[in-house]
N, C-alpha and C positions, 0 to 999 in steps of 0.2 A: 517665517514661523510655518508657513503651510508645508514645508518641504518635512519639518521635525514631527508636524500632526498627521501627516498623511502616510508615513512609511510604517507598516505592520509587518509583523513575522510571519515569515512562511508557515505553512500549516505541515511542512516535512520535519520541522524543527519542533515547533508547539507539540506536536502529536509525541514527540519523546521528551519533552519537558514540563509542559505546563497542563495539557489538557487530561493528565491523570488524577489531576485534583479535583475534590468534589465541586468546588468554587468555580470552576471551568465547566464541569459538563455541557452548561447550555451552549457553549459553542458546536461540541460535537452533536449535542442532541439535536442541533439546528442542522447541519448535514446530515443525519439520520432522518430526518423528520421529510425534509426535501427530498432525497432520494429514495424513502418507501411511499413518499406521498401518505403518509400517516405519522400523528405525532407520536413522537418516540420516546420514553424516558428514559435515563440509566438510574440503574439503580446501585450500581460498583461497578467498579473496575477488576476484573479477576486477574491475580498474579497468580501465575503457576510456570512449571518448566515451560510452557508453549509459549512465554514471553519471553524467554531469554535465548541467547545466541549461545548453543553449546558447539564445541568443537568437533565434537562428533557426530555432529546431527546438523549437516550443512542445510536442509530446509528448515530446520527450527526458528523460525523468526515471525514473529508477529508483533507491531508495533503496538496494538491497544486491543485488549481484549475484554469487551465489556459484556453487562447483561442488560436487558432491558427490563421494560414493569411487566412483560408476561414471561419472566423466565430462560428468553430464549435468548442467543448467545450470539453476539456480534463482532467478527474479527477484522480491524482494519489495519491495512499494510499501506505504507509507501514506500516506493522504491526508484530510486533515479538512475538507475543503471541497468544497461539491458543483463539479462540472464539467460541461458541458453534453454534450463528445463524449467521457465518459471509457472507454466500452466500444472507441472506435475508438483511444483512446490504450494501452489494453492490447493491441489486435491488434498496434498500431504497434511496439511494445516488444518483444514477441515475435518479429515478424517481424526486426526490425532486430538483432536479438542472433543470430538465426539466421545472417543474412547476415555479423555481425560477426565469428562463430567458425568460420570457412570459408575457407580463402584461396583465392584464384584458381589455377583448375585444378587443386584438390584432388576428390579423389572425393567424389561425394555421399553416398556411406557411410559417411563421415566425420563426417557433420552429426549433432549431439548432441541428444536428446531436451529440452525445453525445459519448466520450470514454472512458470508467472506465479501471483505469490497476493499478493492486493489485501484491503488491511486497511484499509475504509471507515467512517469517521466519521459519515457524512453518508447521508440517505435515496438511495439507488439503488435507483429502481424501485419495483415491488409485489411482494411476497412475504412467507411467513409464518415462512422460515426464517433463521438467523444465518449459515448455511455453507451454500454453492452451490458447486457443482464440475462442471465441461464437460471432457470428450474428444472426441477425435473415431472414431467408431465408422461403420464403415458398412455396414450394414442391408440386408438383400435386402428390395426393394417387395413381392415376392409371396411368396420362399418364408420372409422375416424370418429369414435366416440371418448370422452376420457375415463377412464376408468375409478370407479368410485368403492372405496373396499369399505364394510360395515364393521365399527371396533364397537367394543363395549367401554363406556364412559359412567359412571355415575350408575350402576344398574340400568341405564338404559343402550339402547342398540340407535348407535347413531352413526349416518355416512360419514365418511371421511375421504380428500382426496389427497394422494401420494406425494402433491407440490404442497401439502401443509407441514408435512412431515419432512421432506427430503431437502436439503442445502439449496440457499439459493449464491448464486453469485454475481457481484457487480464489477464492471472493470471502467473505470474513468480512464480515460486515454488523453491526459492533461495538453499535451503539446497540439493534439489535433482540434481542438477548440478553437477556431477563430470567428468567431461571431461578435456581435455588438449584445451585451449581457442585457436580455428585457426580462426574462422569468427569475423565478427564486435558483432555479437550479442554473440555471446561465451565469448567474452570479456568484455563484458558489464556484462553478467550474473556475470561473476567471479569476476569482481569489486562488485557488488553488495554483494557477498558472502564471500570475503576475506577483502576486502579495497586494492587491488594487482590494479597498472597499469603497463602494460610494457612498457619499456622507449622509445621504437621506435611505439607504437600502432599508427593506421593510422585511429583507430574506430571512427568517429563523435562523438564530446563532452566529450571522453576521453583525447585527447592532453589538451583540456581547463581544465580539471579535475585536470589533472597534475599540471597545473600553480596556478591554484584557492584554491585550496581543499588541501592545505598542511597542514599536523599536526601541524609544527613548526612555520607557520605564524600565528598560532592562538596567542592570547594572552595569558600568564599562569593563569589567569583566566576562558579564554574561554578552555583552556585545560583541566583544571580542571574539571571545569562542563562536557567537554565532557567525560573524563576519568569515572566519576562517573557513566555518562551514559551507560559505555560500564558494568560498574559494576554492573549496577541495572539489567540489562538485564540479565548478566551471572545469579546473583540472581535469578531473576524471573524463569530462565529456570530451575535451579533447584529445586526449588520449585515445580514448575508445574511437574517434572519428576518425582518427589519423590509422588508426590500427585496425578500422574497416577498409578503411581506399587500400592500404598495405594487403591485405588479406587477398581482398577481390583481385589486385593485381598478379600476386602471386596463384590465385587460383583459376587464374584464366591463364597465366604461363603454363603451369600443370596439365590444366585442362587441354593445351592444345596437343600434347604429348599423350598423357593417359586417357582423354576423355574429357570432355568442356564439361559436362555438366558435375561430374563426381568432382574434379580438379577445384573447379570454383568453391563450390561446398567446403569442401576441405578447407581451401585457401583461407576462405573468410571464418570458419568456425576456428581454425588456431590461430589468425590473427585478431579476432577478438578478445581468446582465451588470455594469449600471450599479453595483449595489448591491457586488458583490464588488470592482470597481476601486478605486472609493470607499474602501471598507473596509480593502483593503490599502494603500492609499496613507495614509489616516489613522492606520495602525496603526505601520506604518513611519515617520513623523514624530514621532511619541511616541517610539518604541522611540529613534531617533535623538538627540533632545532628552532624555532620560535619561541618554545616552553609549554605549549599546549598541555594540559594533562593527559596521559594515556586515554583515559576514560573516556572523554571528548575524541580523541583520534580514534579511538573506536566507534563510536558515533556516529562521525564524520567519514569514515572508510571502511567499516564492516570486519577488519582487521581483529583479533583479539588481542586481549591485553597482553598474552604473552610474546604475541610476533612482533606486536610494538616493541614490547622492552628486550627483545632482541635485536631491532634494528641498530 
């Protein structure tokens, strides 16, 4: 019975299927509270074009777009496989969100702060930490002070820092976490990585996850789709690892003839791109042959419904 009791649904699946439900807000609120070090309450999940995967807009994908009790917008995205222009995609998503949520002719004062949270399960650059945080601060080049702007609010002149307005970015590099979880943040990152939750956890959101995200609470059909999702991720990662090795070898060979650095980068990039494309199509064909609905295949692979139907 221990195995049945202790298996939980991975966050990357739950965020697409379950955490949009108001009854499950407490799970996501717990993660945000721990990350921001401030109790965060979700007022609503915003559904707009920014949540959709548009064929003509390759950067436009956000798993959850939420609004907190202050009216600020929170973007949460989970990414399982490597993308070359991931940083550009984060920037684009934030910029698009800001413009989406201010109407034409509306005062700029109505722009709300945006928080972008990326949970990545691949090697995103070089760094020794599993959590990175960035925000805009304007620092004096010579005085080393932080710029304050005087702004009018409710008929009073108040000082305001640019960081209170400009977006903040969090990147959680899940695979870099290799510690014994002792703090609430560490418990959360351990869950993101392994799907495991300690029975006596006091971390905000994780006790709710233990109740709401039980694997064996899903219907047999839901469990089947979830298991195929995990299989698809494993297949993709295997394909991408092979592509990386092949691209590296090819790049080295070209580098000896045309310049070592340029050839290696080119071969690695081509290997990644080709391997990812072939891996996604192969995975989609396999899932389709197993009878998985196109919508679930789309969630697992990122392909559009039209692309899946043409396989």
